[in-house]
C-alpha positions, 0 to 999 in steps of 0.5 A, spaced: 552 606 432 557 601 435 553 601 441 547 599 437 551 593 434 553 591 441 546 591 443 543 587 437 549 582 438 548 581 445 540 580 444 542 575 438 546 571 442 541 571 448 536 569 443 540 563 440 542 561 447 535 560 449 533 557 443 539 552 443 538 550 450 531 548 448 534 542 444 541 541 448 542 535 452 546 534 457 550 528 459 545 525 464 539 529 461 535 522 461 537 520 468 536 527 471 529 528 468 525 522 466 524 519 473 519 525 475 515 524 468 515 516 470 512 518 477 507 523 474 505 517 469 504 512 474 499 516 478 495 517 472 495 509 471 491 509 477 485 512 474 485 508 467 480 502 465 478 499 459 480 493 454 486 490 450 487 484 445 494 481 444 495 477 437 501 474 435 504 473 428 510 469 426 514 470 420 508 472 414 503 467 417 496 470 419 496 473 426 492 469 431 489 471 438 492 470 444 488 473 449 483 479 450 482 482 457 478 487 461 480 491 467 477 496 472 479 500 478 478 505 484 482 507 490 479 501 494 478 495 489 480 493 482 478 487 477 482 484 471 479 479 466 483 475 461 480 471 456 483 466 452 481 461 446 480 454 447 485 449 444 480 446 439 479 452 435 472 452 437 472 460 438 470 459 445 473 464 450 474 461 457 475 467 462 479 468 469 478 474 473 482 476 479 479 482 484 480 485 490 476 490 495 477 493 501 475 486 505 477 481 501 481 478 494 478 473 490 479 469 483 474 466 479 473 462 472 468 462 467 468 456 462 465 461 456 462 468 455 456 469 459 457 462 463 456 463 470 462 465 474 465 460 479 469 461 485 476 459 485 480 462 491 478 467 496 482 471 502 480 475 507 484 482 508 486 485 501 493 487 503 496 480 500 491 480 494 492 487 492 499 486 490 497 480 486 492 484 482 496 490 481 501 486 478 496 483 473 494 490 471 500 494 472 504 489 468 500 491 461 499 499 463 507 499 464 509 497 458 511 504 456 516 503 461 518 496 460 524 494 455 523 487 456 519 483 462 524 484 467 528 490 465 523 496 468 526 503 466 526 506 473 530 500 475 535 501 469 536 508 470 539 507 477 543 501 475 550 503 475 552 497 471 549 500 465 553 504 461 549 510 458 552 512 451 550 518 447 544 522 447 541 526 441 535 530 440 530 528 434 524 530 432 518 524 431 512 528 427 511 534 432 514 531 438 521 532 441 524 526 443 531 523 446 535 518 443 539 514 448 544 509 447 546 504 452 550 498 454 548 493 459 554 490 463 550 486 468 551 478 469 547 475 463 545 469 467 542 471 473 536 475 476 532 476 482 533 474 489 533 467 487 538 468 482 534 464 476 537 464 469 534 470 465 530 468 459 533 474 455 539 478 456 540 485 453 547 486 450 546 493 448 540 498 445 537 504 443 531 508 446 527 513 443 523 517 449 518 522 448 522 528 452 516 533 452 511 529 457 512 523 461 518 520 458 515 514 455 518 510 450 516 511 443 521 505 440 527 501 442 531 497 438 535 492 442 541 487 441 539 481 446 541 474 447 536 469 448 536 463 453 537 456 449 539 451 454 546 450 454 548 456 449 545 463 448 542 465 442 543 472 439 537 476 436 534 482 436 528 485 439 524 492 437 518 495 440 514 501 437 508 504 441 502 509 439 499 513 444 492 517 444 495 524 446 488 528 444 488 530 451 495 535 452 496 533 459 495 525 458 498 520 454 494 513 453 497 507 450 493 505 444 498 500 441 504 496 442 508 492 437 514 488 439 518 484 434 523 479 436 528 476 430 532 470 432 535 464 429 531 458 430 535 452 433 536 446 429 540 444 423 537 449 418 538 455 423 532 459 419 531 466 421 524 467 425 521 473 426 515 473 431 511 479 433 507 480 439 501 486 437 497 489 443 491 493 442 488 497 447 482 501 448 483 505 455 480 511 458 479 514 465 473 511 469 469 512 476 467 506 479 464 504 486 467 499 490 461 495 490 463 493 483 469 489 485 465 484 490 463 477 489 456 479 488 457 484 482 459 477 479 453 473 481 456 470 487 454 471 494 458 475 499 462 471 504 461 471 511 467 469 515 469 464 516 467 462 510 464 455 510 464 452 503 469 457 500 476 455 497 481 459 500 488 461 499 494 464 501 495 468 495 489 471 492 489 475 486 491 470 480 497 471 476 500 476 472 498 475 464 503 470 461 508 473 456 510 470 450 517 469 450 
């Protein structure tokens, strides 16, 4: 009888240990396991195509359209179109396009929807153009890995000046998530090789990360300091993400809302809440390189040297302008 009890006790403890291990979180669970998930996610980004819209809402006013975008990509080419409303409230959307293929990079402009595309820049060779065009596309697709514009999770995870605090497993619907608290002890005034002043500095915050898939952000809540000239204006920035997870092996961004709350400068010190609302319609695409050429936009293909074509040392356009 004692032997039976001993065996049952051992089985119970083994089962309990296995069960708890599914929910246990080591001191560096996030830093150990997340990078592999991020790398897997970035590989999937290379197959996505689709459309998005960005709206802005200040306090309780109606939201307003900032831009609409569309992009496509294949292993040897890509293009990114961004449309913004005119300043005169006419509803007309002008368009800018940056594209690349294996032979050249280009930048186009369109005065209004369905108008002919006009060539702005072209550059032979895709190496320099690729970097610029990828920046435009991946800036948006990488939002699930971005706390703020220059605070990319894979970079933050390897920065020893950040203090990673407690980690707690929680449930969000049917998802198992990891809550991570951290404190940012990096210098608040400088960034990048040219030592520019940062627009926003994270003081401390909390991230909620889906720990069952690609380790993508589901939400974040940050205490920040915003650059206000000679002073830093303290504020708060929250982010909430929605994903299409209908495919068990995929997580495609559907919606992202970033809410910034801070005191306005001036005498009244009014509390201002500003929301950036991104809405996405994305899926995987399969395109030929011919769709990423000038002829796909109704323009003649260049011959080199290209007389009459404006050229530039940096083709591919600029990344989407953020709304800080």
